[in-house]
PALUMVO-690959 format. One record per residue: residue in one letter; x, z, y of N, C-alpha, C, O, CB in turn. Coordinates in steps of 0.001 Angstrom, whole numbers, padded with zeros to 6 digits, always signed. Each point is the difference from the previous one (the first is absolute). Glycine has a CB too. Layout:
// PALUMVO-690959
aXZYXZYXZYXZYXZY;...
// end
This chain:
// PALUMVO-690959
m+080077+124563+009337+000029+000596+001322+000659-000951+001005-000508-000175+001108+000591+002470-002150;m+001018-002897+000673+000687-000922+000897-000875-001206+000302+000006-000489+001129+002200+001245-002038;f-002953-001244-000062-000881-001135+000190-001062+000307+001039-000308-000846+000839+000723+000143-003191;r-000968+001880+002309-001034+000391+000944+000543+000058+001436-000677-000434+000932-000452+001731-002766;a+002327-000771+002013+000592+000109+001338+000257-001386+000593-000238-000224+001187+001296+002417-001836;t-000578-003110-000169+000259-001335+000534-001289-000749+000271-000032-000871+000868+002187+000826-002098;a-003228+000367+000501-001283-000649+000253-000610+000487+001307-000655-000775+000697+000300+000542-003161;v+000557+001501+002810-000541+000565+001234+000822-000449+001198-000549-000243+001074-000310+002225-002348;l+002154-002091+001101+000883-000358+001103-000361-001336+000640-000048-000067+001229+001830+001360-002351;p-002038-002362+000364-000388-001243+000669-001293+000133+000798-000119-000573+001083+001261-000663-002900;r-002115+001990+001292-001246+000178+000750+000252+000783+001282-000566-000335+001040-000739+000271-003184;a+002131+001089+002095+000309+000787+001199+000762-000854+001010-000247+000074+001204+000308+002038-002581;g+000866-002919+000873+000751-000890+000883-000894-001029+000666+000159-000296+001184+001830+000624-002624;a-002928-000872+000681-000941-000976+000560-000876+000648+001058-000292-000612+001028+000293-000645-003193;a-000422+002498+001919-000828+000704+000985+000789+000255+001275-000532-000152+001100-000777+001227-002951;l+002580-000686+001714+000844+000247+001175+000211-001288+000794-000058+000013+001230+001208+001865-002450;i-000907-002978+000529+000190-001279+000671-001275-000424+000717+000054-000500+001123+001651-000150-002843;s-002847+000846+001076-001282-000334+000643-000208+000841+001247-000439-000519+001026-000525-000112-003251;l+001270+001913+002156-000142+000888+001154+000928-000428+001130-000400+000010+001165-000237+001870-002695;m+001869-002255+001200+000946-000440+001033-000466-001306+000639+000134-000182+001210+001744+001312-002448;a-002419-002029+000438-000485-001264+000553-001188+000222+000920-000139-000675+001020+000946-000508-003061;f-001658+002123+001682-001176+000292+000819+000387+000715+001289-000541-000307+001062-000845+000438-003138;c+002302+000806+001997+000351+000821+001163+001202-000522+000771+000198+000380+001154-001127+001548-002363;g+001729-002782+000605+001237-000457+000627-000142-000542+001405+000728+000449+000886+000018-000938-003123;p-001647-000458+002495-000093-000557+001342-000354+001043+001058+000487-000083+001128-001155-002061-002167;q-000161+003113+000702-000339+001025+000980+001222+000856+000327+000207+000370+001156-002577-000345-002001;w+003182+000292-000167+001186+000800+000249+001025-000790+000802+000628+000533+000914-001044+000734-003032;a+000582-002545+001772+001044-000805+000621-000296-000323+001458+000932-000230+000770-000449-000723-002998;h-001760+000928+002635-000343-000428+001350-000934+000996+000678-000974-000378+000651+001266-002000-001362;a+000030+003671+000540-000896+001030+000517+000089+000139+001517-001003+000307+000644+001226+000883-002813;g+000951-001408+002751+000179+000225+001428-000317-001227+000831-000113-001108-000524+001833+002776-000031;p-001861-001464+001849-000257-001141+000887+001217-000916+000093+001141+000449-000107-002749+000957+001413;v+001349-002686-001106+001072-000978+000134+000727+000212+001326+001229-000043+000048-002513-001611-001469;c+000534+001881+002489+000548+000227+001342-000423+001396+000466-000994+000124+000715+000926-002624-000170;p+000787+003537-000925-000419+001347+000400+000179+000246+001496+000881-000573+000640-000278+001368-002919;g-001454+000063+002814+000170+000456+001380-000349-001008+001066+000877-000426+000752+000851+001852-001618;l-002980-001821+000954-000448-000912+001052+000254+000653+001358-000574+001044+000310-001194-002057-001840;e+002641+000388+002347+000383+000577+001291-000544-000785+001188-000106+000534+001104+002152+000328-002192;s-002388-002116+000866-000482-000831+001103-001117-000907-000504-000549+000222-001079+002822-000157+002196;r-002601-001071-000342-001102-000894-000321+000194-000666-001367+001082-000494-000318-001419+000098+002771;r-000723+000394-003243+000030-000641-001318+000132-001507+000180-000709-000608+000801-000701+002460-001804;v+002335-002447+000238+000159-001454+000028-000327-000632-001345-000191-001213-000086+001936+001479+001839;l-001811+000547-002805-000231-000542-001334-000857+000957-000807+000245+001206-000030+001944-002430+000116;q-003193+000667-000736-000870+000762-000892+000304-000454-001424-000009-001197-000288-001821+001448+002071;l+002100+000710-002681+000311-000305-001391-001164+000436-000878-000433+001151+000057+002912-000892+000377;h-002980-001178-001242-001101+000282-000924+000552-000197-001410+000102-001128-000484-001916+000390+002167;a+002168+001847-002337+000654-000080-001311-000932-000540-001080+000428-000796-000835+001017+002706+001506;s-002686-001500-000672-000969-000506-000971-001390+000359+000485-000170+000870+000855+001822-000650-002766;q-002636-000893+001362-001367+000307+000404-000315+001431-000403+000297+000432-001114-000996-002858+000881;g+000098+003141+001154-000347+001384-000257+001052+000997+000448-000294+001189+000120-001012-002006-002006;s+002530+000358+002139+001026+000927+000476-000039+000064+001523-000450-000934+000663+001898+000439-002680;k-000979+001594+002551+000015+000191+001447+001094-000875+000627+001144+000027-000453-002012+002347+000179;p+000527-003149+001309+001028-000836+000650+001054+000869+000684-000271+001124+000422-001432-002950-000072;q+002902+001276-000254+001098+000670+000691+000323-000768+001275-000075-001229+000031+001008+002107-002222;a-000577-000155+003228+000373-000623+001268+001505+000099+000198+000623+001004-000347-002875-000442+001330;c+002825-001621-000417+001429-000019+000341+000153-000364+001470-000711-000862+000517+001344+000217-002890;d+000291+001305+003028+000392-000404+001349+001367-000677-000100+000597-000037-001076-001925+001947+002164;l+001820-002441+000022+001292-000703-000039+001148+000927-000377+000923-000416-000700-001782-001152+002427;k+000813+002821-001272+001065+000951-000355+000019+000251-001504+001068+000070-000609-001274+001013+002870;g-000969-000949-002856-000079+000212-001439+000533-001185-000781+000718+000173-000984-002675+001292+001359;l+001607-002677+000060+000517-001198-000666+001513-000103+000158+000696-000408-000930-002884-000748+001334;a+002699+001524+000771+001445-000075+000249+000775+001014-000838+001199-000172-000216-001682-000615+002538;r-000186+001848-002801+000663+000983-000865+000158-000508-001438+000807+000532-000762-001755+001285+002198;l+000186-002833-001799+000106-000570-001346+001260-000864-000074+000519-000423+001033-003053+000446-001319;p+003032-000289-000932+001195-000845-000107-000228-001349+000683-000989-000683-000263+001599+001821-001903;a+000313-001504+003037-000136-001228+000791+000783-001142-000634+000995+000197-000697-001299+001176+002773;k-000186-002565-001804+000652-001225-000455-000013-000976+001164-000939-000005+000796+000238+000373-003228;e+001733-001192+002539+000055-001012+001053+000005-001391-000599+000576-000239-001061+000655+001830+002541;i-001878-002493-000787+000013-001416-000345+000336-000761+001273-000652+000179+001029-001061+000111-002915;v+002732-001140+001814+000336-000887+001112-000520-001374-000391+000408-000572-001011+001677+001925+001706;a-002997-001874+000126-000632-001270-000370-000557-000717+001212-000367+000609+001005-000186+000341-003231;t+000504-002260+002097-000752-000846+000917-001311-000289-000707-000011-000564-001094+002108-000481+002185;l-003191+001428-000474-001302-000180-000623-000482-001434+000159+000417-000693+000928-000953+003096-000490;p-000341-002858-001336-000579-001343+000153-000696-000131+001358-000590+000961+000494+000282-001127-003001;a+000379-001011+003097-000565-000239+001331-001489+000355+000083-000481+000416+001053+002166-002226-000749;a-002401+001649-001399-001440+000287-000009-000310+001463+000333-001122+000320+000394+000846-002131-002088;l+001256+002692+001539-000226+001421+000298+000167+000316+001486-000366+001087+000447+001155-000542-002748;g-000243-001481+003062+000069+000157+001451+001015+001008+000501-000155+000538+001097-002176-001163-001096;l+003357+000889-000773+001066+000920+000428+001330-000731-000138+000698+000148-001003-002033+001918+000290;a+001677-002848+001717+001171-000878-000048+001307+000775-000041+000097+001113+000518-001403-002814+000715;g+002304+001097-001854+001352+000543-000021+000246+000947-001158-000915+000453-000687+000949-000695+003128;e+001252+000519-002622+000401+000944-001043-000155+001424+000534+000373+000290+001137+001252-001978-002133;h-002170+002560+000177-000209+001388+000389+000430+000931-001123+000019-000374-001173-001920-000310+002663;r+002245+001904-001100+000332+001066-000956-001226+000900-000083-000351+000689+000959+002878-000772-000439;w-003175+000065-001692-001209+000775-000238+000351+001245-000792+000785-000061-000946-002199-002023+000996;r+000843+003200+000329+000241+001272-000707-001343+000611-000363-000927+000029+000810+003117+000357+000429;g-002277+000098-002467-001238+000620-000438+000146+000591-001383+001104+000155-000522-002381-001749+001925;v+000145+001919-001979-000027+000593-001335-000388-001084-001007-000884-000816+000261+000275+003111+000684;s+001267-002292-002074-000315-000937-001067-001455+000211-000425-000415+001125-000277+002841-001155-000508;l-003188-001048+000735-001392+000125-000436-000048+000488-001441-000896+000759-000369+000199-002596+001949;r+001640+001414-002385+000036+000478-001394+000182+001512-000042-000698+000694-000740+001656-002898-000006;y-000031+002707+001533+000224+001441+000044-001282+000717+000420-000396+000990-000616+002834-001365+001164;l-003071-000121+000485-001227+000615+000511-001098+000004-001067-000661+001017-000211+001271-001765+002537;v-000800-000382-002991-001021-000107-001046+000309+000953-001155-000900+000652-000528+000496-003057+001166;e+001667+002483-001024+000373+000914-001085-000235+001456+000400-000439+000798-000828+002148-002460+000037;q-001427+002020+002040-000254+001357+000472-001490+000319+000020-000397+001159-000121+002477-001286+001490;m-002891-000898-001217-001451+000172-000017-000539+000097-001428-001185+000267-000199+001048-001521+002362;g+001001+001040-003152-000418+000050-001397-000306-001357-000590-000502-000085-001121-000387+002310+001576;g+001182-003296+000276-000277-001352-000470+001139-000567-000818+001089+000568-000072-002511-000905+002054;g+001142-000798-002597+001002-000664-000822-000461-001377-000394-000805-000629+000688+001577+002825-001529;e-000252-002656-000276-000210-001369-000466-001473-000390-000114-000342-001159+000234+002477+001368-001452;r-002995+000709+000874-001418-000329-000190-000836+000192+001265-001211-000223-000018+001472+000879-002358;s+000365-000252+003451-000730+000248+001246-000311-001293+000741+000798-000938+000002+000312+003162+000160;q-002262-002259+000455-000315-001040+000971+000324+000609+001356-000516+001064+000342-001328-002162-001795;i+002694+000433+002225+000492+000539+001267-000637-000793+001130+000216-001206+000124+001987+001940-001173;l-002982-000055+001865-000724-000656+001078+000493+000538+001341-000049+001205+000247-001971-001532-001740;l+002493-000571+002359+000411+000361+001349-001055-000512+000971-000489-001121-000135+002954+001054-000494;t-002810+000897+001609-001028-000361+000980+000574+000150+001402+000698+000967+000304-002548-000235-001877;a+001539-001720+002430+000470-000015+001382-001048+000597+000927-001140+000243-000398+002533-002270-000090;l-000985+002258+001732-000909+000553+001005-001236-000870+000225-001067+000512+000337+003037+000539+000747;n-001827-002368-001270-001142-000904+000198-000807-000206-001283-000828-000908-000075+002122-000236+001876;d-001052+001988-002811-000676-000015-001305+000434-001142-000919-000575-000167-001076-001339+001226+002204;y+002924-001856-000726+000577-000963-000934+000607+000821-001137+000693+000988+000242-000215-002748+001595;a-000739+001349-003068+000533+000713-001156+000606-000999-000971-000480-001124-000143-001228+002961+000420;i+002769-001405-000937+000682-000871-000957+000472+000852-001176+000484+001119+000172+000248-002722+001675;e-000885+001046-003034+000498+000682-001197+001428-000448-000252+000299-001194+000001-002628+001349-000989;i+003201+000809+000774+001412-000273-000266+000245+000240-001486-000219+001113-000480+000918-000453+002856;p-000255-001664-003110+000237+000207-001434+001216+000903-000251+000986-000044+000736-002000-002212-001185;w+000921+003060-000588+001109+000880-000388+001266-000827-000220+001097+000464+000310-002718+001166-001375;s+001486-002836+000539+001175-000839-000258+000787-000277+001283+001222-000131-000057-002436-000916-001872;d+000549+000953+003080+000703-000166+001280+000870+001216+000296+001122-000136+000488-002999-001304+000364;l+001359+002618-001148+000733+001230+000284+001253+000097-000858+001045+000457+000461-003190+000667+000166;v+002032-001560-001881+001134+000040-000916+001011-001092+000348+001204+000255+000039-002691+000681-001840;r+001004-002138+002049+000892-001141+000206+000636-000046+001389+001180-000326+000130-002571-000899-001754;f+000607+001555+002678+000482-000194+001365+000171+001294+000793+000711+000012+001004-001820-002203-001066;d+000477+003270-000366+000072+001303+000661-000253-000099+001513+000864+000374+000793+000752+000358-002561;p-002798-001236+002174-000299-000081+001434-000111+001403+000607-000230+000982-000705-000970-003177+000336;i+001366+002262+001675-000084+001293+000680-001191+000030+000951-000442-001026+000519+002935+001289-000701;l-002981+000918+000384-000993+000245+001036+000824+000418+001216+000357+001167+000160-002270-000471-001805;a+002205-001682+002500+000931+000208+001113-000663+000733+001158-001129-000305+000386+002344-001764-001060;y-000487+003046+001220-000449+000743+001182+000927-000209+001186-000278+000500+001090-000748+001192-002594;s+002142-002433+001311+000841-000330+001155+000598-001393-000169+000265-000469-001107+000262+002913+001457;r-000329-003081+000805+000609-001333+000061+001150+000097+000982-000190+000365+001160-002002-001580-001710;d+003376+000889+000085+001210+000068+000828+000165+001381+000640+000412+000111+001154-000620-002570-000702;g-000113+003499-001205+000197+001373+000453-001098+000567+000884+000095+001147+000436+002265-001632-000596;e-003396-000289+000431-001094+000443+000869-001302+000091-000795-000251-000802-000900+001385-000252+002897;r-001948+002036-001651-001330+000101-000605-000781-001262+000330+000230-000618+001040-000208+003152-000869;i-000935-002916-001039-000762-001233+000185-001357+000361+000600-000767+000760-000592+001955-001898-001364;s-001473+000598+003114-001275+000301+000664-001129-000808-000645+000242-000988-000693+000971+001488+002862;i-002431-000064-001929-001163-000740-000506+000006-001416+000571-000337-000953-000702-000995+003099+000496;r+001713-002286+001471+000073-001318+000640+000977-000926-000726-000191-001215-000031-000369+002290+002225;d+001607-000489-002777+001010-000780-000725-000219+000024-001513+000947-000157-000771+000663+000661+002604;k-002842-000311-002247-000417-000054-001403+000301+001272-000775+000005-000015-001231+000358-002410+001328;g-000116+003506+000592+000273+001276-000651-001232+000871-000043-001101-000494+000246+003452+000351+000505;p-002215+001382-001046+001272+000700-000174+000667-000214-001357+001152+000389-000188-002031+001277+001750;l+000155-002290-002525+000562-000231-001332-000242-001450-000417-001102-000529+000149+000726+002956-000771;i+001428-003056+000097-000071-001391-000471+000631-000061-001388+001055+000591-000234-000959-001519+002618;l-000740+000218-003299+000602-000202-001318+000988-001157+000111-000375-001129+000320-001707+001999-001529;i+003347-000569+000940+001072-000988+000137+000630-000278-001362+000465+000912-000685-000020-000143+003050;y-000438-002026-002736+000690-000473-001202+001406-000451+000397+000216-000357+001158-002414-000360-002247;p+003156+000723+000164+001358-000476+000310+000066-001534-000007+000591-000604-000895+000357+002713-000114;f-001565-002722+002023-000119-001458+000063+001356-000700-000052+000099-001087-000569-002185+001383+001886;g+003122+000290-000747+001308-000650+000060+000721-000082-001328+000864-000860-000170-000727+001655+002461;t-000459+000066-003231+000737+000018-001265-000766-000626-001164+000548-000151-001092+000576+002190+001906;h-002372-002400-000590-000822-000598-001057-000752-001203+000558-001057+000180+000605+000814+002064-001751;p+000745-003461+000967-000651-001201+000558-001466-000169-000432-000803-000548+000755+003049-000514-000736;q-002597+001526-001219-001377-000159-000471-001001+000799+000843-001205-000233-000092+002106-000139-002209;l-000419+001301+003109-000883+000791+000860-000530-000801+001188-000871+000484+000724+002136+001544-001410;q-000760-003236+000899-000478-000831+001110-001384-000596-000269-000580-000630+000884+002957+000107-000343;g-002906+000712-001737-001311-000535-000357-001132+000749+000699+000164+001140+000436+000772-001829-002640;q-002078+000028+002301-001152+000548+000723-000509+001317-000593-000465+000868+000739-000151-003200-000136;d+000699+002491-001924-000468+001250-000613+000735+001205+000588-000621+001017+000312+000081-002267-002431;y+001858+001137+002269+000790+001123+000505-000182+000180+001505+000028+001122+000505+001633-001508-002334;i-001847-000712+002533-000283+000102+001435-001322+000747+000192-000105+000853+000881+001369-003020-000406;n-002263+001854-001288-001295+000693+000087+000120+001481-000334-000738+000822+000543-000391-002955-001145;r+002049+002473-000284+000179+001409-000393+000783+000795+001038+000023+001229-000061-000093-001941-002320;s+000703+000046+003322+000780+000686+001041-000947+000517+001075-000006-000485+001132+002025-000987-001583;i-002791+002431+000088-001044+000557+000844+000609+000876+001097+000930+000766-000251-002536-000832-001690;w+001073-000056+003154+000469+000836+001103-001111+000938+000437-001150-000132-000419+002738-001672+001170;q-001225+002746+000092-000914+001051+000472-000649+000727-001180-001188+000322+000026+000744-001653+002070;v+001253+001583-003132-000493+000697-001193-000397+001426+000378+000760+000712+000658+000716-002128-002168;h-002660+001820+001092-000404+001388+000244-000482+000709-001262-000294+001194+000040-000313-001864+002266;a+000520-000062-003444-000421+000662-001243+000635-000664-001217+000174-001217-000059-002342+001859+001146;v+002505+000204-002051+000474-000453-001317-000906+000694-001007-000149+001222+000017+002613-001574+000739;a-003068-000443-001633-000910+000555-001000+000401-000481-001385+000402-001150-000179-002266+001239+001871;l+001750+000799-002665+000228-000353-001404-001333-000019-000713-000840+000876+000209+003154+000139-000184;r-002504-001995-000851-001258-000103-000766+000323-000185-001465-000909-000109-000824-000298-000883+002802;
// end
């Protein structure tokens, strides 16, 4: 009798684990990332193909945990001087969308420029999707309303062209594939 119970228990445990793996992501990320759209949409989130996109306004993004980076950007980005950037960690945003290590993260600008950001960048450098510079909202004219900012001042290797190319401005969409 004891042998039979222990033989059934592993199968039941395996079934429960399989069910949790199948249903887990839906439970963990059931709600919207930016609830309560109150003003003009500035960011469209596409969690996966076939899922309904989510819209975020600046107020919704500002309600998410904020991070600041103080940095002088490379001259090629055309924003001279040291600035205090405030925004949401792209890693945090991607994780809230249900993404992770195996996700392909694609950011798209208003002019349709698109760049893939590797997960390793999010882990190693934790760039932010900045919505303010020196305490002020960033206008479209000044490369806003959202700019991906890496901590250029604390990591010399970020001065390379690959990272400059990934510092996309006028971001209006984040997609996971």
